C-alpha positions as CSV (number, residue, x, y, z in Angstrom):
1,E,-55.3,-50.7,-92.9
2,D,-55.0,-47.1,-94.1
3,R,-56.4,-47.7,-97.5
4,F,-59.7,-47.5,-99.3
5,G,-61.8,-50.6,-99.6
6,A,-64.0,-51.5,-102.6
7,G,-67.0,-49.4,-103.2
8,A,-70.4,-50.7,-102.2
9,P,-73.9,-49.7,-103.4
10,L,-76.1,-48.0,-100.9
11,P,-79.6,-49.3,-100.4
12,D,-82.5,-46.9,-100.9
13,S,-83.2,-45.2,-97.6
14,R,-84.8,-42.0,-96.3
15,L,-81.8,-41.5,-94.0
16,L,-78.2,-41.4,-94.9
17,I,-75.5,-40.5,-92.4
18,L,-72.1,-39.4,-93.8
19,E,-69.3,-39.2,-91.2
20,G,-65.9,-37.8,-91.5
21,T,-63.9,-34.6,-91.7
22,Y,-64.5,-34.0,-95.4
23,C,-68.3,-34.7,-95.5
24,H,-68.8,-30.9,-95.4
25,L,-67.4,-30.4,-98.9
26,P,-69.9,-28.1,-100.8
27,A,-70.9,-30.8,-103.3
28,I,-72.0,-33.0,-100.4
29,S,-73.2,-30.5,-97.8
30,K,-75.5,-28.7,-100.2
31,L,-77.6,-31.9,-100.3
32,S,-77.9,-32.3,-96.6
33,A,-80.9,-31.6,-94.4
34,L,-78.9,-31.6,-91.2
35,R,-75.2,-30.9,-90.7
36,L,-73.5,-31.7,-87.4
37,F,-70.0,-30.5,-86.7
38,L,-68.4,-32.4,-83.8
39,T,-65.5,-30.7,-82.0
40,V,-63.1,-31.8,-79.4
41,D,-60.4,-29.9,-77.5
42,D,-56.7,-30.4,-78.4
43,V,-55.9,-32.5,-75.4
44,E,-58.7,-35.0,-76.0
45,Q,-57.9,-35.0,-79.8
46,Q,-54.3,-36.1,-79.0
47,N,-55.5,-38.8,-76.6
48,R,-57.9,-40.2,-79.1
49,L,-55.3,-40.1,-81.9
50,R,-52.7,-41.8,-79.7
51,Q,-55.2,-44.6,-79.0
52,R,-56.1,-44.9,-82.7
53,V,-52.6,-44.7,-84.3
54,G,-50.2,-45.1,-81.5
55,D,-47.3,-42.9,-80.3
56,E,-45.1,-43.8,-83.4
57,R,-47.6,-42.4,-85.9
58,L,-48.9,-39.5,-83.8
59,A,-46.2,-37.1,-85.0
60,D,-47.3,-37.7,-88.6
61,F,-50.9,-36.8,-87.7
62,N,-49.7,-33.6,-85.9
63,N,-47.3,-32.6,-88.7
64,R,-49.5,-33.5,-91.7
65,W,-53.1,-34.4,-91.1
66,I,-54.1,-31.9,-88.4
67,P,-52.7,-28.9,-90.4
68,L,-54.5,-30.2,-93.5
69,E,-57.8,-30.5,-91.6
70,K,-57.4,-27.0,-90.1
71,A,-56.7,-25.6,-93.6
72,Y,-59.8,-27.4,-94.9
73,F,-61.9,-25.8,-92.1
74,S,-60.5,-22.4,-92.9
75,A,-60.9,-22.7,-96.7
76,Y,-64.6,-23.7,-96.4
77,G,-65.4,-21.5,-93.4
78,L,-66.2,-24.4,-91.2
79,P,-68.1,-24.7,-89.0
80,D,-70.5,-22.4,-90.7
81,A,-74.0,-21.1,-89.8
82,R,-75.7,-24.2,-91.2
83,C,-73.7,-26.5,-88.8
84,M,-75.0,-27.6,-85.5
85,L,-72.0,-27.6,-83.2
86,I,-71.6,-30.5,-80.7
87,G,-68.7,-30.5,-78.3
88,S,-66.1,-27.9,-77.4
89,Y,-65.3,-25.6,-80.3
90,D,-61.8,-24.2,-80.4
91,Q,-61.9,-20.7,-82.0
92,S,-58.2,-21.1,-83.0
93,L,-59.2,-23.6,-85.8
């Protein structure tokens, strides 16, 4: 629906998995015991986005969200030495 839902309390747990591009923000990542950084090549990224948002919204992702994601990676030096890389890492990020 492209909107945030209501917040929900988290149960006490020894394991908490945070997923998403911005889960590597310093305030979050400094608390992590393990950091995974999943990568995908540009062609596969486009295929997955097309399946997720459709052709009509793909241009918006390419013109807005992908550049913002790349700027975030650059600003925070991601992936960094504390990240375990999984996938095909594109050095042009």
